N, C-alpha and C positions, 0 to 999 in steps of 0.2 A: 172600323170597316176595312175589309181587305181590298187591296188594289189588285186587279187582275193583270197579269203580265201577258203580253202578246205571245202567241204560240211561235215557236221557232220554226223557220222554214227548213224543210227537209228535202224537198224535191223542186225542181224547176223543169220547164219544157221550153224548147227552142224550135222555131219554125222559120221558114223562108217564104215570103209572099212576094207577088209581083214578078217582074222579069229578072233574069239573071244579071248579076253585076260582078265585076272583078273583086276578088277579096272575100266573097261570101264563105267559101270553104275555110279560109284563114280565120275569119271571125267565128265561125262555128267551132273550129278546133280550139280557139282560145276560150270560148264559153264552156265547152265540155271539160277541158283540162283544168280551168279555174274552179269550176263547180266541184269536180272530183277532189281537187286539192283542199277545198273547204268542207269536204264531207257530205256533199249533196248528191242525191240521185238526180242525174241529168237525163231527161227523155228527149229524143228527137221526134218531131212530128213530121211524118212523110206526107208530101203533097199539100203543104200549106194549111189554110184554114179549113178546106174540105176534109183533109186528113184529121184535123182536130175534131171536127164534128163527127167523123166516123170512128174515132178512137184509134187511129192508126199511129200509136205511139210505141217507141222502142227504147229500151234502156240503153244508153250510150256508155261506152267505156273508152279508155285510152286507145285501145286497138281499133275501135270504130272510127277514130279520126286520124289514124296513122297514115302518113303519106298522102294526104288529100290537098295539101297546099298547092301543089303544082297542077292539080286537075281543074279543068274549067267547069263553069256552072256551079251547081251545089249538089252534094251527095243526098240531100234530103228531098230534092225535087221541089218544084213550085207548082202552084195551080192558079192560073190567071183567069 
């Protein structure tokens, strides 16, 4: 009997929900850069869970998260 191997993860999505908090852009940048380093497609979901339901996903790259650490809030926006 053959053992099925789990499928390899190729894509991930990241979203921000709730209120803004310090460090959200820094965390987002780390997720995107780590995902790219490991060969994943990283999608940003704009406007939290409502954006996820509406399919508001955009492929992120290193340029998408350049120079965002010093910006307040989150570049992906949230939906409370």
